[in-house]
A tleap script that builds the chain and sets N, CA, C and O, in Angstrom:
source leaprc.protein.ff14SB
mol = sequence {
  NMET PHE TYR GLU PHE ARG CYS GLU ARG HIE
  GLY TYR PHE GLN VAL ARG GLN ASN ILE LEU
  ALA THR HIE LYS ALA ASN CYS PRO GLN CYS
  GLY GLU GLU ALA GLN ARG VAL TYR ALA SER
  LEU GLU TRP ILE TRP ALA ASP THR LEU TYR
  ARG GLU ASP GLY SER ARG ARG GLU ASP LYS
  ASP TYR ALA GLU VAL MET HIE ASN CGLY
}
set mol.1.N position { -87.955 0.258 28.840 }
set mol.1.CA position { -86.706 -0.756 29.442 }
set mol.1.C position { -87.150 -0.636 30.780 }
set mol.1.O position { -88.009 0.167 31.144 }
set mol.2.N position { -86.390 -1.671 31.715 }
set mol.2.CA position { -86.562 -1.642 32.959 }
set mol.2.C position { -85.232 -1.084 33.461 }
set mol.2.O position { -84.213 -1.262 32.794 }
set mol.3.N position { -85.208 -0.416 34.615 }
set mol.3.CA position { -84.003 0.229 35.209 }
set mol.3.C position { -84.022 -0.119 36.527 }
set mol.3.O position { -85.112 0.070 37.067 }
set mol.4.N position { -82.922 -0.690 37.404 }
set mol.4.CA position { -82.866 -1.004 38.565 }
set mol.4.C position { -82.381 0.242 39.701 }
set mol.4.O position { -81.480 1.058 39.508 }
set mol.5.N position { -83.092 0.149 40.700 }
set mol.5.CA position { -82.693 1.283 41.759 }
set mol.5.C position { -82.499 0.658 43.131 }
set mol.5.O position { -82.842 -0.503 43.357 }
set mol.6.N position { -81.965 1.415 44.006 }
set mol.6.CA position { -81.758 0.945 45.234 }
set mol.6.C position { -82.028 2.072 46.214 }
set mol.6.O position { -81.539 3.201 46.178 }
set mol.7.N position { -82.987 1.522 47.197 }
set mol.7.CA position { -83.303 2.398 48.476 }
set mol.7.C position { -82.407 2.088 49.454 }
set mol.7.O position { -82.062 0.918 49.619 }
set mol.8.N position { -81.957 3.031 50.168 }
set mol.8.CA position { -81.020 2.834 51.396 }
set mol.8.C position { -81.786 1.926 52.350 }
set mol.8.O position { -81.187 1.008 52.912 }
set mol.9.N position { -83.122 2.146 52.565 }
set mol.9.CA position { -83.912 1.338 53.620 }
set mol.9.C position { -84.617 0.133 53.222 }
set mol.9.O position { -84.764 -0.840 53.961 }
set mol.10.N position { -85.060 0.227 52.000 }
set mol.10.CA position { -85.899 -0.909 51.495 }
set mol.10.C position { -85.299 -1.828 50.615 }
set mol.10.O position { -85.856 -2.925 50.570 }
set mol.11.N position { -83.988 -1.616 49.671 }
set mol.11.CA position { -83.324 -2.280 48.971 }
set mol.11.C position { -83.850 -2.098 47.564 }
set mol.11.O position { -84.419 -1.077 47.179 }
set mol.12.N position { -83.626 -3.127 46.858 }
set mol.12.CA position { -83.635 -3.024 45.319 }
set mol.12.C position { -85.279 -3.149 44.608 }
set mol.12.O position { -86.174 -3.888 45.018 }
set mol.13.N position { -85.336 -2.357 43.636 }
set mol.13.CA position { -86.693 -2.296 42.882 }
set mol.13.C position { -86.334 -1.886 41.472 }
set mol.13.O position { -85.380 -1.138 41.261 }
set mol.14.N position { -87.200 -2.442 40.369 }
set mol.14.CA position { -87.288 -1.935 39.191 }
set mol.14.C position { -88.393 -0.854 38.823 }
set mol.14.O position { -89.477 -0.709 39.389 }
set mol.15.N position { -87.874 -0.106 37.725 }
set mol.15.CA position { -88.918 0.888 37.186 }
set mol.15.C position { -89.017 0.873 35.656 }
set mol.15.O position { -87.984 1.188 35.065 }
set mol.16.N position { -89.936 0.604 35.025 }
set mol.16.CA position { -89.901 0.880 33.588 }
set mol.16.C position { -89.955 2.263 33.201 }
set mol.16.O position { -90.828 3.068 33.527 }
set mol.17.N position { -88.861 2.489 32.415 }
set mol.17.CA position { -88.893 4.006 32.037 }
set mol.17.C position { -88.385 4.258 30.643 }
set mol.17.O position { -87.428 3.609 30.220 }
set mol.18.N position { -88.962 5.141 29.935 }
set mol.18.CA position { -88.414 5.424 28.570 }
set mol.18.C position { -86.969 5.558 28.518 }
set mol.18.O position { -86.468 6.243 29.410 }
set mol.19.N position { -86.023 4.921 27.449 }
set mol.19.CA position { -84.836 5.177 27.310 }
set mol.19.C position { -84.221 6.637 27.325 }
set mol.19.O position { -83.073 6.891 27.693 }
set mol.20.N position { -85.017 7.429 26.937 }
set mol.20.CA position { -84.661 8.884 26.936 }
set mol.20.C position { -84.853 9.534 28.306 }
set mol.20.O position { -84.341 10.640 28.481 }
set mol.21.N position { -85.477 9.010 29.202 }
set mol.21.CA position { -85.753 9.613 30.673 }
set mol.21.C position { -84.559 9.766 31.181 }
set mol.21.O position { -83.499 9.315 30.748 }
set mol.22.N position { -84.801 10.605 32.389 }
set mol.22.CA position { -83.552 10.993 33.009 }
set mol.22.C position { -83.129 9.703 34.164 }
set mol.22.O position { -82.032 9.595 34.711 }
set mol.23.N position { -84.156 8.913 34.326 }
set mol.23.CA position { -83.631 7.671 34.877 }
set mol.23.C position { -83.543 8.042 36.540 }
set mol.23.O position { -82.550 7.771 37.215 }
set mol.24.N position { -84.637 8.643 37.022 }
set mol.24.CA position { -84.731 8.900 38.557 }
set mol.24.C position { -86.068 8.190 38.937 }
set mol.24.O position { -87.071 8.007 38.246 }
set mol.25.N position { -85.785 7.817 40.319 }
set mol.25.CA position { -87.057 6.893 40.843 }
set mol.25.C position { -87.155 7.223 42.408 }
set mol.25.O position { -86.108 7.471 43.005 }
set mol.26.N position { -88.252 7.234 43.022 }
set mol.26.CA position { -88.475 7.278 44.379 }
set mol.26.C position { -88.973 5.745 44.538 }
set mol.26.O position { -89.571 5.051 43.715 }
set mol.27.N position { -88.517 5.410 45.930 }
set mol.27.CA position { -88.701 4.081 46.404 }
set mol.27.C position { -90.306 3.938 46.503 }
set mol.27.O position { -90.968 4.829 47.036 }
set mol.28.N position { -90.857 2.859 46.004 }
set mol.28.CA position { -92.379 2.572 46.058 }
set mol.28.C position { -92.827 2.262 47.667 }
set mol.28.O position { -94.034 2.154 47.888 }
set mol.29.N position { -92.011 2.140 48.626 }
set mol.29.CA position { -92.201 1.989 49.888 }
set mol.29.C position { -92.239 3.060 50.828 }
set mol.29.O position { -93.036 3.174 51.759 }
set mol.30.N position { -91.176 3.954 50.467 }
set mol.30.CA position { -91.075 5.162 51.564 }
set mol.30.C position { -91.269 6.511 50.924 }
set mol.30.O position { -91.555 7.528 51.556 }
set mol.31.N position { -91.064 6.431 49.414 }
set mol.31.CA position { -91.060 7.512 48.766 }
set mol.31.C position { -89.682 8.403 48.417 }
set mol.31.O position { -89.634 9.295 47.570 }
set mol.32.N position { -88.648 7.983 49.210 }
set mol.32.CA position { -87.472 8.668 49.118 }
set mol.32.C position { -86.829 8.353 47.738 }
set mol.32.O position { -87.073 7.363 47.048 }
set mol.33.N position { -86.067 9.245 47.486 }
set mol.33.CA position { -85.253 9.267 46.169 }
set mol.33.C position { -84.180 7.955 46.310 }
set mol.33.O position { -83.528 7.734 47.331 }
set mol.34.N position { -84.135 7.207 45.187 }
set mol.34.CA position { -83.437 6.047 45.284 }
set mol.34.C position { -82.196 6.127 44.180 }
set mol.34.O position { -82.250 6.750 43.120 }
set mol.35.N position { -81.075 5.364 44.666 }
set mol.35.CA position { -79.804 5.500 43.623 }
set mol.35.C position { -80.092 4.510 42.414 }
set mol.35.O position { -80.688 3.463 42.666 }
set mol.36.N position { -79.775 4.734 41.371 }
set mol.36.CA position { -79.805 3.999 39.876 }
set mol.36.C position { -78.537 3.096 40.195 }
set mol.36.O position { -77.482 3.475 40.702 }
set mol.37.N position { -78.894 1.759 39.765 }
set mol.37.CA position { -77.772 0.819 39.929 }
set mol.37.C position { -77.501 0.536 38.482 }
set mol.37.O position { -78.357 0.278 37.636 }
set mol.38.N position { -76.076 0.625 38.283 }
set mol.38.CA position { -75.605 0.366 36.977 }
set mol.38.C position { -74.962 -0.981 36.836 }
set mol.38.O position { -74.136 -1.294 37.694 }
set mol.39.N position { -75.239 -1.837 35.845 }
set mol.39.CA position { -74.881 -3.132 35.750 }
set mol.39.C position { -73.660 -3.070 34.810 }
set mol.39.O position { -73.602 -2.152 33.992 }
set mol.40.N position { -72.690 -3.984 34.879 }
set mol.40.CA position { -71.573 -4.222 34.039 }
set mol.40.C position { -71.963 -4.721 32.945 }
set mol.40.O position { -72.878 -5.542 33.004 }
set mol.41.N position { -71.409 -4.387 31.692 }
set mol.41.CA position { -71.586 -5.074 30.444 }
set mol.41.C position { -71.480 -6.498 30.643 }
set mol.41.O position { -72.389 -7.128 30.103 }
set mol.42.N position { -70.525 -7.261 31.341 }
set mol.42.CA position { -70.212 -8.546 31.483 }
set mol.42.C position { -71.530 -9.080 32.089 }
set mol.42.O position { -71.961 -10.150 31.659 }
set mol.43.N position { -72.102 -8.516 32.909 }
set mol.43.CA position { -73.483 -9.124 33.559 }
set mol.43.C position { -74.661 -9.295 32.492 }
set mol.43.O position { -75.453 -10.236 32.435 }
set mol.44.N position { -74.598 -8.149 31.643 }
set mol.44.CA position { -75.751 -8.144 30.632 }
set mol.44.C position { -75.625 -9.104 29.812 }
set mol.44.O position { -76.652 -9.704 29.495 }
set mol.45.N position { -74.607 -9.431 29.360 }
set mol.45.CA position { -74.219 -10.605 28.272 }
set mol.45.C position { -73.964 -11.911 28.860 }
set mol.45.O position { -73.714 -12.911 28.187 }
set mol.46.N position { -74.033 -11.880 30.174 }
set mol.46.CA position { -73.670 -13.485 30.825 }
set mol.46.C position { -74.715 -14.353 30.275 }
set mol.46.O position { -74.294 -15.481 30.020 }
set mol.47.N position { -76.091 -14.136 29.989 }
set mol.47.CA position { -77.067 -15.031 29.473 }
set mol.47.C position { -76.554 -15.654 28.196 }
set mol.47.O position { -76.724 -16.853 27.971 }
set mol.48.N position { -76.018 -14.963 27.479 }
set mol.48.CA position { -75.544 -15.509 26.295 }
set mol.48.C position { -74.159 -16.010 26.034 }
set mol.48.O position { -73.848 -16.549 24.972 }
set mol.49.N position { -73.209 -15.788 27.184 }
set mol.49.CA position { -71.897 -16.093 27.132 }
set mol.49.C position { -71.888 -17.764 27.766 }
set mol.49.O position { -71.145 -18.637 27.319 }
set mol.50.N position { -72.757 -17.944 28.752 }
set mol.50.CA position { -72.856 -18.929 29.363 }
set mol.50.C position { -74.011 -19.967 29.127 }
set mol.50.O position { -75.074 -19.583 28.639 }
set mol.51.N position { -73.820 -21.199 29.448 }
set mol.51.CA position { -74.783 -22.176 29.365 }
set mol.51.C position { -75.534 -22.407 30.548 }
set mol.51.O position { -75.079 -21.835 31.538 }
set mol.52.N position { -76.597 -23.111 30.725 }
set mol.52.CA position { -77.428 -23.028 31.839 }
set mol.52.C position { -76.639 -23.590 33.089 }
set mol.52.O position { -76.874 -23.208 34.236 }
set mol.53.N position { -75.617 -24.595 32.740 }
set mol.53.CA position { -74.844 -25.176 33.967 }
set mol.53.C position { -73.700 -24.479 34.315 }
set mol.53.O position { -72.874 -24.875 35.137 }
set mol.54.N position { -73.638 -23.238 33.569 }
set mol.54.CA position { -72.411 -22.441 34.249 }
set mol.54.C position { -71.147 -22.246 33.264 }
set mol.54.O position { -70.301 -21.353 33.253 }
set mol.55.N position { -71.298 -23.348 32.467 }
set mol.55.CA position { -69.851 -23.477 31.525 }
set mol.55.C position { -70.211 -22.433 30.586 }
set mol.55.O position { -71.343 -22.026 30.324 }
set mol.56.N position { -68.939 -21.999 30.047 }
set mol.56.CA position { -68.935 -20.900 28.925 }
set mol.56.C position { -69.145 -21.611 27.647 }
set mol.56.O position { -68.647 -22.692 27.333 }
set mol.57.N position { -69.993 -20.826 26.901 }
set mol.57.CA position { -70.143 -21.572 25.439 }
set mol.57.C position { -68.916 -21.195 24.527 }
set mol.57.O position { -68.132 -20.271 24.743 }
set mol.58.N position { -68.890 -21.962 23.603 }
set mol.58.CA position { -67.997 -22.072 22.526 }
set mol.58.C position { -68.533 -21.731 21.209 }
set mol.58.O position { -69.733 -21.849 20.960 }
set mol.59.N position { -67.437 -21.195 20.123 }
set mol.59.CA position { -67.993 -20.663 19.151 }
set mol.59.C position { -68.974 -21.725 18.367 }
set mol.59.O position { -69.903 -21.288 17.687 }
set mol.60.N position { -68.749 -23.049 18.481 }
set mol.60.CA position { -69.494 -23.931 17.912 }
set mol.60.C position { -70.709 -24.115 18.344 }
set mol.60.O position { -71.445 -24.913 17.764 }
set mol.61.N position { -71.118 -23.423 19.418 }
set mol.61.CA position { -72.380 -23.452 19.989 }
set mol.61.C position { -73.443 -22.484 19.385 }
set mol.61.O position { -74.655 -22.598 19.571 }
set mol.62.N position { -72.805 -21.465 18.598 }
set mol.62.CA position { -73.714 -20.541 17.961 }
set mol.62.C position { -73.827 -20.879 16.519 }
set mol.62.O position { -72.963 -21.570 15.978 }
set mol.63.N position { -75.026 -20.345 15.767 }
set mol.63.CA position { -75.297 -20.753 14.441 }
set mol.63.C position { -74.294 -19.851 13.539 }
set mol.63.O position { -73.878 -18.750 13.899 }
set mol.64.N position { -73.979 -20.469 12.343 }
set mol.64.CA position { -73.021 -19.797 11.426 }
set mol.64.C position { -73.732 -18.569 10.910 }
set mol.64.O position { -74.941 -18.723 10.733 }
set mol.65.N position { -73.211 -17.345 10.625 }
set mol.65.CA position { -73.696 -16.406 10.014 }
set mol.65.C position { -73.530 -16.308 8.585 }
set mol.65.O position { -72.396 -16.340 8.107 }
set mol.66.N position { -74.502 -16.198 7.896 }
set mol.66.CA position { -74.522 -16.394 6.455 }
set mol.66.C position { -74.233 -15.077 5.603 }
set mol.66.O position { -75.031 -14.144 5.697 }
set mol.67.N position { -73.207 -14.981 4.842 }
set mol.67.CA position { -72.697 -13.933 4.168 }
set mol.67.C position { -72.874 -13.999 2.809 }
set mol.67.O position { -72.551 -15.009 2.184 }
set mol.68.N position { -73.468 -12.800 2.154 }
set mol.68.CA position { -73.756 -12.637 0.767 }
set mol.68.C position { -72.723 -12.111 -0.063 }
set mol.68.O position { -72.316 -10.966 0.132 }
set mol.69.N position { -72.163 -12.974 -1.151 }
set mol.69.CA position { -70.988 -12.285 -1.824 }
set mol.69.C position { -70.014 -13.319 -2.105 }
set mol.69.O position { -68.951 -13.032 -2.656 }
savepdb mol mol.pdb
quit
């Protein structure tokens, strides 16, 4: 997975790390330890909740789920 970090001097960057890692990283430009940035759950799901024009999707926009039984 990719994780986002922020260096005080050089801004944001991403690092690919194992999900079980400690999620620490040094800035690729200066080598200083960077702070991990945590995204809100709303931001993570925003791509599936909203259409490309920014309007919110409705239930009818999704395929029906088939149930056995």
